[in-house]
C-alpha positions in Angstrom: 58.1 90.9 128.9 57.4 88.0 126.6 54.0 89.6 125.6 55.9 92.6 124.1 57.8 90.3 121.7 54.6 88.4 121.0 52.9 91.7 120.0 55.8 92.6 117.7 55.6 89.0 116.2 52.0 89.6 115.4 52.8 92.9 113.7 55.5 91.3 111.6 53.3 88.4 110.7 50.5 90.8 109.6 53.0 92.7 107.5 54.2 89.5 105.9 50.7 88.5 105.0 49.9 92.0 103.6 53.2 91.8 101.5 51.9 88.5 100.0 48.6 90.0 99.1 50.2 93.1 97.8 52.6 91.0 95.6 49.6 89.2 94.1 47.8 92.4 93.4 50.9 94.0 92.0 51.3 91.1 89.6 47.7 91.7 88.4 48.4 95.4 88.0 51.5 94.7 85.9 49.7 92.2 83.7 47.1 94.8 83.2 49.8 97.4 82.3 51.3 95.1 79.7 47.9 94.7 78.1 47.4 98.4 78.1 50.7 98.9 76.5 49.8 96.6 73.7 46.3 98.0 73.3 47.4 101.7 73.4 50.9 102.0 72.0 53.0 105.1 72.6 52.7 107.7 70.0 55.9 109.3 68.7 56.9 112.5 70.5 54.7 111.6 73.6 56.8 112.1 76.7 54.1 111.3 79.3 52.5 107.9 79.2 49.2 108.6 80.9 48.3 104.9 81.6 51.7 104.5 83.3 51.4 107.6 85.4 47.8 106.6 86.5 48.7 103.0 87.3 51.8 104.2 89.1 49.7 106.7 91.2 47.1 104.0 91.9 49.8 101.6 92.9 51.2 104.2 95.3 47.9 104.8 97.1 46.6 101.2 97.2 50.0 99.8 98.2 50.1 102.3 101.1 46.6 101.2 102.1 47.3 97.5 101.9 50.6 97.7 103.7 49.3 100.1 106.3 46.4 97.8 107.3 48.5 95.6 109.5 49.6 98.6 111.7 46.0 99.5 112.2 45.1 95.9 113.0 48.0 95.9 115.5 46.7 99.1 117.2 43.2 97.7 117.4 44.5 94.4 118.9 46.4 96.3 121.6 43.1 97.7 122.6 43.7 101.3 121.5 40.3 102.8 120.8 41.6 106.0 119.2 43.8 105.2 116.2 44.7 108.8 115.6 46.0 109.2 119.1 48.0 105.9 118.8 49.6 107.2 115.5 50.8 110.6 116.4 54.2 112.2 115.4 57.0 110.9 117.5 55.8 107.3 118.0 57.4 104.4 116.2 54.0 103.4 114.7 53.8 106.9 113.1 57.3 106.5 111.6 56.5 103.0 110.4 53.4 104.3 108.6 55.4 107.1 107.1 58.1 104.7 105.9 55.4 102.5 104.3 53.8 105.4 102.6 57.0 106.9 101.2 58.3 103.5 100.1 55.1 103.0 98.3 55.6 106.4 96.6 59.0 105.1 95.3 57.3 101.9 94.2 54.6 103.9 92.3 57.3 105.9 90.6 59.1 102.7 89.6 56.0 101.2 88.2 55.1 104.3 86.2 58.6 104.4 84.8 58.5 100.7 84.0 55.2 100.9 82.2 56.2 104.1 80.3 59.6 102.7 79.1 60.8 106.2 78.3 61.3 109.5 80.2 61.5 107.5 83.4 62.2 110.5 85.6 59.2 112.5 84.3 56.7 109.6 84.5 58.0 108.5 87.9 57.6 112.0 89.2 54.1 112.5 87.8 53.0 109.2 89.4 52.9 110.9 92.8 49.9 113.1 91.7 47.3 111.0 93.5 49.2 110.8 96.7 49.8 114.6 96.7 46.2 115.3 95.8 44.9 113.2 98.7 47.3 114.8 101.1 46.3 118.3 100.0 42.6 117.3 100.2 43.1 116.1 103.8 45.1 119.2 104.8 42.5 121.6 103.2 39.6 119.9 105.0 41.5 119.6 108.3 41.2 115.8 108.3 44.9 115.2 108.9 46.0 115.1 112.5 49.7 115.4 111.9 51.7 118.4 112.8 52.1 121.1 110.1 55.8 120.4 109.6 55.2 116.7 109.1 52.5 117.4 106.5 54.8 119.7 104.5 57.6 117.1 104.8 55.4 114.3 103.5 54.0 116.5 100.7 57.6 117.2 99.6 58.9 113.6 100.1 56.2 111.8 98.1 57.2 113.3 94.8 60.9 113.1 95.6 60.6 109.4 96.3 58.5 108.9 93.3 61.2 110.5 91.3 63.7 108.3 92.9 61.6 105.3 91.9 61.8 106.5 88.3 65.5 107.0 88.6 65.9 103.5 89.9 64.2 102.2 86.8 66.3 104.4 84.6 69.5 103.1 86.1 68.2 99.5 85.8 67.4 100.1 82.2 70.8 101.6 81.5 72.6 98.7 83.3 70.6 96.1 81.4 71.4 97.8 78.0 75.2 98.0 78.3 77.2 94.7 78.0 79.9 94.1 80.5 78.2 95.9 83.4 76.9 93.7 86.1 
């Protein structure tokens, strides 16, 4: 009985450590983004800031990988040899991985919108390009073990949540601009 809680403690500890590593890497990425914005300023009339979209897409994919590693370590520590069998639709580990991936899509959209500083919704939405491209690649090659419905839902949810990340940045920008709104 106690071992079950101890295993869960290990998973939470691994997630906490990966969040720290991820936070440090995100700070480095944001510093790089501010350097890029100074080096390559936005041209008038340009709606899509390519550097923001690319950095947002890379943030999405790498954040999913970094934050997904603790779940894989947890599965290996439990003695499960086949990771694909341990993470199949319907298990809580599958839904945890899905939540991590979709949350990182929203983060990528937010980062793209923050870097772009304009047209937040468009730049946030476009930041999901890398995630969608990797998902389509794995579907077309048959590398994905998920059910077809789960694949289609994740393909639709990644751009939607990246758009939500851009929307969150747009709201934050609007609130910070108007005096009197907390």
